[in-house]
C-alpha positions, 0 to 999 in steps of 0.5 A, spaced: 146 598 078 150 604 081 156 603 086 155 603 093 155 609 097 161 610 100 163 610 107 161 616 111 156 619 106 150 615 109 144 619 108 144 622 115 143 629 117 149 634 120 150 635 127 150 643 125 143 641 121 139 637 127 142 642 132 138 647 127 132 643 126 132 642 134 132 650 135 127 651 130 123 647 133 123 650 140 123 656 137 117 654 134 114 652 140 115 658 145 112 663 139 106 657 139 105 658 146 106 666 146 101 666 140 096 663 145 096 670 148 095 674 143 088 677 143 083 674 138 081 681 135 089 682 133 089 675 130 084 677 126 087 683 124 093 678 121 088 674 117 085 679 113 092 682 112 095 675 110 089 676 104 091 683 103 098 681 102 096 674 098 094 677 092 094 670 088 089 667 092 095 661 093 096 661 101 102 664 101 106 670 100 111 671 095 117 676 093 113 678 087 106 679 092 110 683 097 114 687 092 106 689 089 104 691 096 110 695 098 108 699 092 101 701 093 104 703 100 109 708 096 115 703 099 120 703 094 124 696 095 131 696 095 135 690 090 134 683 094 130 687 100 125 684 099 127 676 097 131 678 103 125 679 108 121 673 105 127 668 107 128 671 113 122 668 116 121 662 110 123 656 115 121 651 110 125 653 104 120 654 099 120 662 097 114 663 100 111 665 107 105 661 109 100 663 114 103 659 119 110 662 118 106 669 117 103 668 124 110 666 127 113 672 124 108 677 127 109 673 134 117 675 133 116 681 131 111 683 137 117 681 142 123 685 138 119 691 138 117 690 146 125 690 146 126 696 142 127 692 136 124 694 129 121 687 128 122 682 124 121 680 116 116 684 113 112 685 120 113 693 120 110 692 113 104 688 115 103 693 122 103 699 118 098 696 113 093 694 119 094 701 122 092 705 117 086 700 116 085 701 123 086 709 123 081 709 117 075 706 121 077 710 127 077 717 123 071 715 120 067 713 127 070 721 130 067 724 125 060 720 124 060 721 132 060 729 131 055 728 126 050 725 131 052 730 136 050 736 131 044 733 129 041 731 136 043 739 138 040 742 133 034 738 130 029 742 133 031 747 129 028 743 123 022 740 126 017 743 121 022 741 115 017 738 109 018 731 106 023 732 100 016 730 095 013 737 097 015 744 094 017 748 099 021 754 101 028 754 104 028 758 111 035 762 111 035 759 119 036 752 116 042 755 112 045 758 117 045 752 121 048 748 115 053 754 115 055 752 123 055 745 121 060 745 115 065 749 120 065 745 125 066 739 121 072 742 118 075 743 124 073 736 126 077 733 121 082 738 121 083 735 128 081 728 128 086 728 122 092 731 126 090 727 132 091 719 129 097 723 124 095 722 118 095 729 115 099 735 115 095 742 113 093 739 105 097 733 105 095 726 106 098 719 108 098 716 101 096 709 106 090 713 110 088 715 103 088 708 100 084 705 106 079 711 105 078 710 099 077 702 099 073 702 105 068 708 103 068 710 110 068 717 110 063 718 104 058 719 108 061 724 112 064 728 106 057 727 103 054 732 109 058 738 107 054 739 101 047 742 103 042 738 100 045 732 104 045 735 110 038 737 110 036 730 108 040 727 114 037 733 118 030 731 116 031 723 119 033 726 126 026 730 126 023 723 123 026 720 129 024 725 134 017 724 131 016 717 131 020 715 137 024 710 132 031 711 132 035 714 126 035 709 120 041 710 115 047 706 112 051 712 112 050 713 120 053 709 126 049 711 132 053 716 137 059 713 139 065 715 144 072 716 141 075 710 139 080 706 143 087 707 141 090 701 139 096 699 143 100 692 145 099 694 154 093 693 156 094 699 162 097 703 156 091 702 152 086 704 158 090 711 159 090 713 152 082 711 152 082 716 158 086 721 155 082 721 148 075 721 152 077 728 155 080 731 148 074 728 145 069 733 150 075 738 150 075 738 142 068 739 141 068 745 145 074 748 142 071 747 136 064 750 137 068 757 140 073 758 134 067 757 129 063 762 133 070 766 134 071 766 127 065 768 125 064 774 129 071 777 126 068 776 119 073 770 118 069 764 117 072 756 117 073 755 110 072 748 109 079 746 106 081 740 109 075 737 107 074 739 100 081 736 098 080 730 102 074 729 098 077 731 091 083 727 093 079 721 094 074 722 087 081 723 083 084 716 086 078 713 084 077 716 077 084 714 076 082 707 078 077 707 073 079 709 067 086 705 068 091 710 070 093 707 077 
């Protein structure tokens, strides 16, 4: 047997370690109470984001996974940066972030941001990931609402549109309305992308493109900028008028108002909602007037943004399919 332990070397924690443990326990309790005031919707988004960062499906996020996610978001970490972000929120010292630690980080990060801080650990990266996923859904919602409004306004012009299995001659009026749709769709897409801050001219935010690619949310809208899919959509509205049944199309949600902009302050979110509803009405009217004006002066609206976005998404999927991503 070894010698007895020397005096003063008992297996007890130092006063400093005890104080740190007590402070951590108090901080955990404080953040736990604060977490109870976080909405269920936000906590579900945190859980979804954690799963997206947990690439190895181990229930924790390590430095390798965080670095991989950052690179996919076109964020190039500096040497030691990822490890430092993990260490700053790793309370049990296992060099990884559990879901409990992840939630504590997000709550603490939200507190710091509300006081002008930059966040905690990698909370700012998580928030960017969540924001772009939300933005892709918001853009899709606005675009599909435009489609629904346009189709309802012009469905009477297509009431004699025959079944697709029948042979028929296309009426010039049908194509003229499609051209109006194409022009207004282009202007809608331009306005929406600028509104949500994910595009400038023909350049798109990389994170927005990634979410649009993965979710397929904009595919249905972009497909309608071709004539035949547009006719098929109008045919669905004709059938709805004739049968009294709602439009049945997996790609086509019902008409929705401009979606609510996420914001940590309820009062600010309500005001943003009021502004957004008014802007939606103004944008719709402006797009119609602008498209008509451009037609009258012989300078039609070219589908530049919609075409570029379509090609960008197709190119990204092609690269992924052939292993070039």
